[in-house]
C-alpha positions in Angstrom: 0.0 0.1 -0.4 1.6 3.4 -0.7 2.6 5.0 2.4 0.5 8.3 1.3 -2.7 6.4 1.4 -2.2 5.6 4.9 -0.9 9.1 5.8 -4.0 10.7 4.7 -6.2 8.1 6.1 -4.5 8.7 9.3 -5.2 12.5 8.9 -8.3 12.3 7.8 -9.5 10.6 10.8 -7.7 12.9 13.3 -9.7 16.2 11.3 -13.1 13.9 11.6 -12.0 13.1 15.8 -11.3 16.7 15.9 -14.5 18.3 14.5 -13.1 19.6 11.1 -15.3 17.5 9.0 -14.6 19.9 5.8 -11.0 19.2 6.2 -11.4 15.3 6.7 -13.8 15.3 3.6 -10.9 16.5 1.6 -8.3 15.0 2.5 -10.6 11.7 2.2 -11.0 12.4 -1.1 -7.1 12.1 -2.1 -7.5 8.6 -1.2 -11.3 7.8 -3.1 -9.5 9.5 -6.1 -6.3 7.6 -6.3 -8.4 4.0 -5.6 -10.6 5.7 -9.0 -7.5 6.5 -11.1 -6.3 2.7 -10.5 -9.5 0.8 -11.9 -9.0 0.0 -15.4 -11.1 2.1 -17.7 -10.9 5.4 -19.3 -14.6 6.6 -18.5 -16.6 5.7 -15.2 -18.8 3.4 -17.4 -15.7 1.4 -18.1 -15.0 1.3 -14.5 -17.9 0.2 -13.7 -18.2 -2.4 -15.8 -15.0 -3.4 -15.1 -15.7 -4.1 -11.3 -19.3 -5.5 -12.3 -17.8 -8.3 -14.0 -15.1 -8.6 -11.5 -17.4 -9.3 -9.1 -16.3 -6.7 -6.8 -20.1 -4.9 -7.1 -22.6 -7.5 -6.6 -25.7 -8.1 -9.2 -24.2 -8.5 -12.1 -27.2 -9.8 -13.7 -29.0 -6.6 -13.0 -28.4 -3.4 -15.5 -26.7 -0.5 -14.5 -26.3 1.9 -17.6 -28.8 4.6 -18.0 -30.0 5.3 -21.1 
């Protein structure tokens, strides 16, 4: 695991415990962005399709795309 992820999660928790919820959310978003950026696929739809096909998102039989 990337050490910066651990640092950012730890900092986000510290900020939340101090009641600094906006700061915590902004720091947490770095981790979320890192994870999303590392999911295979160019577009968000491609990333969701990958997650469904890999079984990371249950309910692969359901239609998730909006037309």
